[in-house]
C-alpha positions in Angstrom: 0.1 0.0 0.6 1.6 3.4 -0.6 1.2 6.4 1.4 -2.5 8.3 0.9 -0.4 12.1 0.0 1.6 10.6 -3.0 1.1 13.0 -5.3 1.2 16.4 -3.2 2.1 20.2 -4.0 4.9 21.7 -3.1 3.5 24.0 -2.2 1.6 21.4 0.8 5.2 20.4 1.4 6.5 23.9 2.0 3.7 25.0 4.2 3.3 22.0 5.8 7.5 21.7 7.2 7.2 25.8 7.8 10.5 27.0 9.6 12.5 23.7 10.1 16.0 23.5 9.6 17.0 21.4 6.1 19.2 19.9 9.1 17.0 18.6 11.1 14.3 17.7 8.2 17.2 15.3 6.7 17.9 13.4 10.1 14.0 13.0 10.5 14.1 11.8 7.2 17.1 9.0 7.8 15.6 7.7 10.5 12.2 7.7 9.0 13.7 5.6 5.9 15.5 3.2 8.5 11.9 1.3 9.7 10.8 1.2 5.3 14.2 -0.6 5.5 12.9 -3.1 8.4 10.4 -3.8 7.2 11.1 -4.7 3.1 13.1 -7.1 4.7 10.7 -8.9 7.5 7.6 -7.9 5.6 8.2 -7.7 1.5 6.6 -3.4 1.5 7.9 0.2 2.2 5.1 1.9 3.8 4.1 1.6 7.4 0.8 0.5 7.4 -0.8 1.0 10.8 1.0 1.5 14.6 1.5 -2.2 14.8 4.3 -1.7 12.1 6.3 0.9 13.9 6.0 -0.7 17.6 7.7 -4.2 15.5 10.3 -1.5 14.5 11.1 -0.6 18.2 11.6 -4.0 19.4 13.9 -4.3 16.9 16.0 -1.6 17.4 15.7 -2.0 21.7 17.0 -5.7 21.1 19.9 -4.7 19.7 22.1 -2.4 22.0 21.3 1.6 21.2 20.8 4.4 22.4 18.1 6.0 25.2 17.1 9.2 22.9 17.0 6.4 19.7 13.1 5.4 20.5 12.4 9.0 20.5 14.1 10.1 17.5 12.0 7.6 15.7 8.4 9.0 17.3 9.7 12.0 16.1 10.8 11.2 12.1 6.7 9.3 12.4 5.1 12.5 13.7 7.0 14.0 10.4 5.5 11.8 8.4 2.2 11.7 10.0 2.6 16.4 9.8 3.4 15.8 6.6 0.1 13.5 5.8 1.2 10.1 4.4 -0.3 8.2 6.6 -4.7 7.9 7.3 -3.8 6.6 10.7 -1.7 9.3 12.9 0.8 6.5 13.6 2.9 8.8 15.7 -0.4 9.8 18.1 -1.3 6.2 18.8 -1.2 5.6 22.4 0.8 2.7 22.1 2.9 3.8 20.1 3.9 6.1 23.0 3.7 4.5 25.3 6.1 2.0 24.4 8.6 4.9 23.7 8.1 5.9 26.8 8.8 2.5 28.2 12.3 1.5 26.0 13.6 5.1 26.8 13.0 4.1 30.2 14.6 0.7 29.2 17.3 1.9 27.8 18.2 4.6 30.1 18.5 2.0 33.3 22.7 1.7 33.6 23.5 4.1 30.1 26.1 6.7 31.1 24.5 10.4 32.1 24.5 13.2 29.1 27.2 14.4 27.9 27.5 18.1 29.7 29.5 21.1 27.9 32.7 22.1 29.5 32.1 24.9 32.1 33.1 28.5 30.6 36.5 29.8 31.7 36.1 32.4 34.0 39.7 33.8 33.2 38.1 33.6 29.3 35.4 36.2 30.6 37.5 38.1 32.2 40.0 38.5 29.0 36.7 38.7 26.7 35.9 41.5 29.2 39.1 43.6 28.6 39.3 43.2 25.1 36.3 44.9 24.9 37.3 47.4 26.8 40.6 48.2 25.2 40.3 51.2 22.7 43.6 50.1 21.1 42.5 46.7 19.7 41.5 46.4 16.7 37.8 47.4 16.2 36.7 43.7 14.8 38.4 41.7 17.5 36.7 44.1 20.2 32.9 43.5 18.0 34.4 39.7 18.3 34.5 39.6 21.5 31.5 41.4 22.6 29.5 39.5 20.8 31.0 36.3 22.7 29.8 38.2 26.1 26.4 39.0 24.5 26.7 35.0 23.7 27.7 34.1 27.3 25.2 36.8 29.1 22.2 35.6 27.0 23.2 31.7 26.7 22.7 32.4 23.3 23.7 29.7 20.5 26.0 31.3 17.9 22.5 31.5 15.6 20.3 33.6 18.2 23.4 35.8 18.0 22.4 36.9 13.7 18.6 37.4 14.6 19.5 40.6 17.0 19.4 43.6 14.8 21.8 46.2 15.3 19.0 49.1 15.9 17.9 47.0 18.6 21.4 47.0 21.2 21.0 49.5 23.6 23.7 50.6 26.2 21.7 50.8 29.7 23.2 51.6 33.1 23.8 47.6 34.2 25.0 46.7 30.6 23.9 46.5 27.0 19.9 44.9 26.1 18.9 43.6 22.5 15.9 42.1 21.3 16.0 38.3 19.3 13.9 38.2 16.5 14.8 35.6 15.4 16.3 32.0 16.9 15.7 27.8 17.3 13.6 28.7 19.3 11.1 32.3 18.4 8.9 32.0 15.8 5.3 29.9 14.7 6.1 26.1 14.2 9.2 27.0 16.7 9.2 25.4 19.8 
């Protein structure tokens, strides 16, 4: 059997995809391809016909060594396919699929190594950046770059978030500077 919306127009795809990042889409679609390969080998077809197919794939994954986040990544891929309207049944909303993902994640978390944390920013490095910004004899672009790094550090921003700060929104105050982020990975319609 084929997906429901096989002849989806590019306009509809663009509307549904929204502002998702290309890298995220590629990762979701790569993850979504794997259950299709599994179904082809195990059942002789390539399309998920229901929640049972996704559950079989998840059970096979958990039976092998895999990371604790893998079941949730598979669910997010199924959510994207459901959002695109490729299947009549919303597989990702099925109560058994949701329950299985939670159960498998908990099962894989037992005895797993804790997640890696980014190293703490050295206080000495933050002080060096402050000194660089204050030193009027330094080259302007170096002072600017140090200032951007400090804004990123102080606001706990991603580098891409600093790209969404218009220079007109930056203002100086007694306690420091203030700026407005108009565009980031987490701001705007369809973002979380």
